[in-house]
matplotlib code that plots the C-alpha trace (Angstrom):
import matplotlib.pyplot as plt

x = [-0.1, 1.4, 0.3, -0.2, -0.3, -3.5, -4.2, -6.2, -3.3, -1.7, 2.0, 4.8, 6.3, 9.5, 7.6, 10.4, 13.3, 11.6, 11.0, 14.1, 16.4, 13.3, 14.2, 14.2, 14.7, 15.7, 13.0, 14.9, 18.5, 20.5, 20.1, 16.6, 15.4, 12.9, 13.0, 15.0, 13.7, 13.1, 9.7, 10.2, 7.6, 6.1, 3.9, 1.6, -1.1, -4.4, -2.4, 0.0, 2.6, 5.3, 4.5, 8.1, 7.8, 5.7, 7.1, 5.6, 5.4, 5.7, 4.6, 4.5, 4.5, 8.0, 8.4, 6.5, 3.0, 4.6, 4.3, 7.3, 4.3, 3.4, -0.5, 0.6, -0.2, 0.5, 2.5, 5.2, 8.8, 10.0, 13.4, 14.3, 16.3, 13.6, 12.2, 8.7, 8.9, 10.3, 9.4, 11.1, 10.3, 9.9, 12.4, 12.1, 10.1, 8.0, 10.1, 10.7, 12.6, 12.7, 14.0, 12.3, 11.5, 8.2, 6.0, 4.0, 0.0, -1.2, -4.5, -7.5, -11.0, -13.3, -10.4, -9.4, -5.8, -4.7, -2.3, 1.0, 1.1, 2.2, 0.5, 1.0, 0.6, 1.1, 2.3, 2.2, 1.8, -1.5, -3.3, -5.1, -4.9, -2.6, -3.3, -4.1, -3.2, -1.9, 0.3, 0.0, 2.4, 2.2, 1.2, 0.0, -2.7, -4.1, -4.9, -7.9, -9.2, -8.2, -10.5, -9.3, -8.8, -12.0, -13.8, -12.3, -14.6, -13.0, -11.8, -10.0, -8.0, -5.3, -4.2, -3.1, -0.7, 2.9, 4.3, 7.7, 10.2, 11.0, 14.5, 14.9, 13.5, 14.1, 12.4, 8.8, 6.8, 4.2, 2.5, 0.6, -2.0, -3.6, -6.8, -8.5, -9.4, -6.5, -6.5, -5.0, -7.7, -7.1, -8.9, -10.5, -9.7]
y = [-0.1, 3.5, 6.6, 9.8, 13.1, 15.4, 18.7, 18.8, 17.6, 20.4, 20.7, 19.4, 18.3, 19.4, 22.7, 25.1, 22.7, 22.5, 26.4, 27.4, 27.6, 29.6, 32.8, 36.2, 38.3, 42.0, 43.1, 45.4, 45.9, 48.8, 51.0, 50.6, 54.1, 54.7, 54.7, 51.8, 50.5, 46.9, 45.5, 43.1, 41.4, 37.8, 35.5, 34.3, 31.9, 32.9, 32.4, 34.5, 31.6, 31.8, 30.2, 29.3, 27.7, 29.8, 31.6, 35.2, 36.0, 39.4, 41.2, 44.9, 48.2, 49.8, 53.1, 54.5, 52.2, 49.8, 46.1, 43.5, 42.2, 41.9, 42.1, 45.5, 47.8, 51.0, 53.3, 53.8, 53.5, 50.1, 49.1, 46.1, 45.5, 45.7, 42.4, 43.2, 40.0, 38.3, 34.9, 34.9, 32.2, 32.6, 32.2, 29.7, 32.6, 33.2, 36.2, 37.6, 40.4, 41.3, 45.0, 46.7, 50.2, 52.3, 51.3, 53.8, 54.2, 51.8, 52.0, 50.5, 49.5, 51.8, 54.7, 55.2, 55.2, 52.5, 53.5, 52.0, 48.6, 45.2, 42.4, 39.3, 35.5, 33.6, 29.8, 26.9, 23.9, 22.9, 25.5, 24.2, 27.0, 30.4, 33.3, 36.6, 39.6, 43.4, 45.7, 49.6, 51.8, 54.7, 58.0, 57.9, 60.4, 58.0, 55.2, 57.5, 56.9, 53.5, 51.3, 47.9, 49.6, 51.4, 48.1, 46.5, 47.6, 50.5, 48.8, 46.1, 48.5, 48.7, 45.3, 46.4, 49.1, 48.6, 50.9, 52.2, 50.9, 52.9, 54.5, 53.6, 55.7, 53.0, 49.7, 49.1, 46.8, 44.2, 41.3, 38.8, 37.3, 33.9, 34.1, 35.7, 39.4, 40.9, 38.8, 40.0, 41.0, 38.0, 38.5, 35.8, 36.0]
z = [0.2, -0.8, 1.2, -0.9, 0.4, -0.7, -1.2, 2.1, 4.3, 6.6, 6.6, 8.7, 10.6, 8.9, 7.6, 9.0, 7.5, 4.2, 3.8, 5.3, 1.7, 0.6, 3.1, 1.3, 4.5, 2.2, 0.2, -1.6, -2.8, -1.2, -4.3, -4.5, -4.1, -1.3, 2.6, 4.0, 7.4, 9.0, 10.4, 13.9, 15.0, 16.4, 15.5, 18.8, 19.3, 21.6, 24.4, 23.8, 23.3, 20.4, 16.8, 16.4, 13.3, 11.0, 7.7, 6.9, 3.0, 2.3, -1.1, -1.8, -4.0, -4.8, -3.5, -6.7, -6.2, -8.8, -7.9, -9.4, -11.2, -15.0, -14.0, -12.7, -15.6, -14.4, -16.3, -14.2, -14.1, -12.4, -10.8, -12.0, -8.8, -6.6, -5.4, -3.5, -2.2, 0.5, 3.1, 6.9, 9.1, 12.6, 15.6, 18.8, 20.7, 17.5, 16.3, 12.7, 10.8, 7.7, 5.6, 2.7, 1.6, 2.7, -0.3, -2.3, -2.5, -5.1, -6.6, -5.2, -6.6, -7.7, -8.8, -5.1, -3.9, -1.1, 1.6, 1.6, 3.0, 3.0, 2.1, 4.3, 4.3, 7.1, 6.7, 9.5, 10.8, 11.3, 8.6, 5.6, 4.4, 4.6, 6.7, 4.8, 6.4, 5.9, 7.4, 7.4, 8.1, 10.9, 10.6, 7.5, 6.3, 3.4, 6.4, 7.4, 3.3, 2.5, 1.6, 2.7, 6.1, 6.3, 5.4, 9.0, 12.4, 13.8, 16.8, 15.2, 13.0, 15.2, 14.5, 11.0, 11.9, 12.8, 15.5, 15.8, 17.9, 20.7, 19.4, 16.1, 13.6, 10.6, 12.6, 12.9, 15.0, 14.2, 15.6, 14.0, 16.9, 15.6, 17.9, 20.6, 21.8, 19.8, 17.2, 14.2, 11.0, 8.3, 4.9, 2.9, -0.7]

ax = plt.figure().add_subplot(projection="3d")
ax.plot(x, y, z, "-o")
ax.set_aspect("equal")
plt.show()
């Protein structure tokens, strides 16, 4: 008898080992124009315990608001040295860290403009499907009019907003909380 995996099975128990070669922790080379920053955070379960075997996947536009994707048909110059995506694993304490540039605004539904944001997917052992979220930047006036952020209940929007690290102008904090009172907002795609 041969046992075959099916698409509905969860990943694991060697998720971290199998995915570590996919790590890309710097989304933009040093010579790519834009405001460079680091994003640090933790993935925590509903009890506040670290999730030590998760992977965070990041997609974003460049500083002018253009994605590194042929489907982005905006008439904007694209920097071929800009990756626009990355993957980082959590460590034993559920921590992750990546470096990037602050993205520009991108078009939204109905001719709206979306505030600068990162598209985030969370993969981990025990999940049948990835979790999808966004990370928005603090102190951005466009956040108030972002069509996706406005679709989230006001009391829950803070779970999508990064905050500045005390004493650092170029490091932001953003945590992913999987369940409970302060659960991060996740989107159906």
